[in-house]
C-alpha positions as CSV (number, residue, x, y, z in Angstrom):
1,X,114.7,127.5,104.9
2,X,117.9,125.5,105.3
3,X,118.1,126.4,109.0
4,X,114.7,124.9,109.5
5,X,115.6,121.8,107.5
6,X,118.8,121.3,109.6
7,X,116.9,121.7,112.8
8,X,114.2,119.3,111.8
9,X,116.6,116.4,110.9
10,X,116.3,116.9,107.1
11,X,120.1,117.4,106.9
12,X,120.6,115.9,103.5
13,X,118.2,118.4,101.8
14,X,119.6,121.2,103.9
15,X,123.2,120.4,103.0
16,X,122.3,120.3,99.3
17,X,120.5,123.6,99.6
18,X,123.5,125.2,101.5
19,X,125.9,124.1,98.8
20,X,123.8,125.9,96.2
21,X,122.8,129.0,98.0
22,X,125.3,129.7,100.8
23,X,127.9,131.6,98.9
24,X,125.4,133.9,97.2
25,X,123.6,134.5,100.5
26,X,126.9,135.4,102.1
27,X,127.8,137.7,99.2
28,X,124.5,139.5,99.3
29,X,124.7,139.8,103.1
30,X,128.1,141.4,103.1
31,X,126.9,143.9,100.5
32,X,123.9,144.9,102.7
33,X,124.3,148.6,103.8
34,X,122.1,148.0,106.9
35,X,124.8,147.1,109.5
36,X,122.3,145.7,112.1
37,X,120.6,143.4,109.6
38,X,124.0,142.4,108.1
39,X,125.3,141.4,111.6
40,X,122.1,139.5,112.4
41,X,122.3,137.5,109.1
42,X,126.0,136.8,109.5
43,X,125.4,135.5,113.0
44,X,122.6,133.2,111.6
45,X,124.9,132.1,108.8
46,X,127.6,131.3,111.4
47,X,125.1,129.2,113.4
48,X,124.2,127.4,110.2
49,X,127.8,126.6,109.5
50,X,128.2,125.3,113.1
51,X,125.1,123.2,112.7
52,X,126.4,121.8,109.4
53,X,129.7,120.8,111.0
54,X,127.9,119.1,113.9
55,X,125.6,117.3,111.4
56,X,128.6,116.1,109.4
57,X,130.4,115.0,112.6
58,X,127.3,113.1,113.8
59,X,127.1,111.4,110.5
60,X,130.8,110.4,110.6
61,X,130.4,109.2,114.2
62,X,127.5,106.9,113.2
63,X,129.2,105.3,110.2
64,X,131.1,102.1,110.8
65,X,134.8,102.6,111.6
66,X,137.2,101.8,108.8
67,X,140.6,100.6,109.8
68,X,143.4,103.0,109.0
69,X,145.2,100.4,106.8
70,X,142.1,99.7,104.8
71,X,141.3,103.4,104.3
72,X,144.8,104.4,103.2
73,X,146.0,101.5,101.2
74,X,145.0,100.3,97.8
75,X,147.1,97.2,98.2
76,X,145.2,94.0,99.3
77,X,145.9,92.9,102.8
78,X,147.3,89.6,101.6
79,X,150.3,91.3,100.0
80,X,153.1,91.6,102.5
81,X,152.0,88.6,104.5
82,X,154.7,86.1,105.3
83,X,154.5,83.0,103.0
84,X,154.0,79.6,104.6
85,X,155.8,76.6,103.1
86,X,152.6,75.6,101.3
87,X,152.4,79.0,99.6
88,X,156.1,79.6,98.9
89,X,156.9,78.4,95.3
90,X,160.7,78.2,96.1
91,X,160.1,75.9,99.1
92,X,161.0,72.3,98.6
93,X,157.8,71.2,100.3
94,X,155.7,73.3,98.0
95,X,153.8,71.3,95.4
96,X,155.2,68.0,96.6
97,X,152.6,65.4,97.2
């Protein structure tokens, strides 16, 4: 089901479904005594993971770039800028009309 959703551009629904079902599917698959079926399902799960990674990467590539300073800093950009005489309260020219 989620493989079909991923392959038909319904990635949001597929990613939500994977989050809920993937670990239980993997657990059940590993416990399967039929080795051929287990290998087949594990290969399919691997392809799903690869597809999820590609989908996430494509989504990240399409989002607007955020500058490194904006992404990592909680401090406004104005802080740390050099003060001009008009802005510097200790300057003699400040506040003099």
